[in-house]
N, C-alpha and C positions, 0 to 999 in steps of 0.2 A: 348583726346583716340577717337577711331575710331566707329560712332552710328552703331546700327544693321542694320539698313538699307543700309548704307553707306558698310559694310562688307559685305552684302551678296551680293549687287550688283558687287562688286570686284570680289567676288568668280566666278560669272560668266565673267566678265571681267577682268582678271588679268591686261593684259597689260594698264589700265586707272590707274594703281598704281600711285601713285604722291611722290613726294620725302618724305616730311614730313609724309605722310601715312606708307613708308615703315621703317621710325625712330619709329613711334608707334609700328608698328608689333613689331619691336626690344626690346622695354622697356617692350610691351605685355611678350612677351617671357621670358625674365629675372622674371616675377612673376607668370608665366605660362609654364613652358619649357615642358609640354606635351601636348601644344594646338596643335594637327596637323593640322589644316588648316591653322592658325596663320604660323605656319614654313612653308607651302607650298606654300604660300603668299610670306610670307619673302624673300626664297629664290627665289621665280620669279622675287621679286621685284630688288633684288641687280643681277642677270643674266640679266633683263633688261639695268641697269647701264652699266655693264660689270666691274662691282666692282672687286675690288681684293681681298676685303671680302668672295665672293662666295665660291669660292674649299673649305675654312676654314669652311665655313658654310654648305656645302655641307656634309662633316665629322660628322659635330654636329648632323645635320637633319637624318642621316644615325643613328648613336648612339641613336636618340629617337625612332627609326622607328623599329618596329617587322618583317615587312617583306620588306625586304630591295628591293625584287622584282617590288613591287609597288612603290616602288621611282622609282630605274628605269624605269617604263613605263613611270612616271610623267617627270622624266628630259628628255626624248628623244622623247617627243609626241610633235606634229607639233606645236600645240598650246602654250607651254611653250618655244620653240626654236624663236616662231615668238615674233619680238620686235617693238617698237615705238619708233622713234627720243623723246629723252629727252635733254630739253635746256640747265638745271642747273644739277649740282652733289648733290649730296647725301652729308651732312654737314660730315666734317673730312676725305671724299676721296680725293686721290691726286690731289692737284689743279690744275689750268689751268699753262701751259708754258706760261712765257713772251717772249718776243724776245730777250732779255738779257740770260734768259737762252737756247733759242734754240742756240744761238750763241757759248756761254761755251760749249755745245755740241757738237757741229761740230769741236770743236778744239781736244776732246777727242776721242783719237780711239781704245782705248781698248775697247772690248764689254760690253754690261751692261747685267743685267738681264732682262730688257726692251726690248732689241735688240734680245733678244731667249725667249721672250713670257712668261717668269716666271711670275707668279701671272694672267696669263690672265682667265677666267672663261672657264673650261673644258668642253666640249661642244662632249656628246657619240651620237652614233648614234645606232638603235636598235638592229643591228648585232655587238653592239661590247660589251656585257655582261662581257668578258675575261676582257676587258680595266678596265670595272667597279668595278669588283672583286677585279683586282690586285690594284686600288686607295684605295678600302674599307681594303685590306690585308696590305696596305703600312701605311693607315691613320694611326694616333696614336688614334683616339678617339674609345673606343670598345663598343659594347652595353651595356647598362646599365641594370644590373640585381642586384635584391634584395636581401640581405642576405637569408631572408627566405626560398626564391626559391631557393636561390643555397645550401644551405645547405642541403634540401629535395634532391634537385638533384643528390647530393654526397651520400646520404643515399640511396638513390634507385640504382644509380650505383654501389656500393658496394654489395646489396644483389643481382642484376643481374648477376655481376662477378661470386659470390658465387652458383649460382641455374645452369649457365654455365658449370662451371666446375665441378658440380657434375654430372651433365646430361651428358658431355663428356665423363667421366671416364678416362682421359689420363692417357698413359703408357708411360713411359718412356724406350727408346730402346737404349740399349748402343752400340756405335760404334766400330767397330772392329778394334782391336789394329793395330798400324801403320796406318791406314787410314788416309789420307789428303784428308781435305773438306775443300772444295772452295767454297766463296759465293763472285758473281757478284754484285756490286753495277752498279745498270743504272745511266746513267751521265745526270744532269738535263741542258738540253740543252732547249732553246726557242725553242718554235712552230712559225716558219718564216709564216704560214698560220695566226696566230693570231696576227701577229705584225701591228699593227696602226700607224698613224700619232699622233692618242691621247693616244695611250699607251706609244710612246716616250715624249708627255708629261706630262703625269702620275710619269715616271721618273726623268723628270726635276722638276715637283714642288715637289718631293718629295728628291730634292737634289742628287738622283741616277745617278751621271753625268757618271759613267762607262756605268752602264747598257742602261743610255739614248744614250750614243756613238754607242753600239751594236745595237741598236733600228734603227737609222738613217743608221747603217753600211746596216742592213737586209735592209730596205726602200728603197735604192741607188740601190739594186740589183733587189728589187720589180718593182719598179719605175723607171728605168733609166730617164725616161722623166725630171723626178724633181731632177736628179743626182746633178744641181750646187745647189740647195736649201739644200739640205740634208749636202753637205761636207762644206757647208758654216755655218750651224748648227753647225757641228762637230767641226769644226774649232775654232767657240766662244766656245762652252761648253770647250774644252781643255785649252784652255787660260783663261777662269773665272775656271775651277779648279784649273789650277797652280796658280795663283792670291791668292785663299784660303786655298791652303796647305803653 
């Protein structure tokens, strides 16, 4: 286990995290899942390593965080994004490719998940709150809520609804005979101004390939200078989508 002095130092200098310390933090979180500062350090350690575990751990951290705006401020801070070169990998991460692996890879023409950067740690900027919220909305993890609190909220909500109903004293006005009522349902169209490469990556991570393709199509119109890259991503996603079906 990390001693108190070392732990205090790492809180102030998270870029100094070593591989074995990241593993120790992981073990500590299994025993103490609500240890917030340890979660923050572990997340930072995975980000330093460009670990494929980072994106899933971000969902888990969000599930254990009451105020997700604090989490967003943390992962978009300059100190969080700052990384130092790490010579070794965390145990259990993807092993280094040998020359034989590289030769075999060159013979494969089909795009892989790696080629479209699936599993790469998501990097949100300070003006991408929508992308972050979309990531959490699509995430499988949900905020943890204790049973007692949940039941109490249900009871309070029921009483609130009854009080509101009595206060408003609603009356039903009958419609005229033969009168046709038309209800317009607004179409759910993506806001192009909110579309970013990070949001496209979010859709990719969630395997929402159709949304990812649409995102890259919008981005190609917003940033014509990167048309080649976006078109290449769309092509790879469509092939990957076809192979999965």
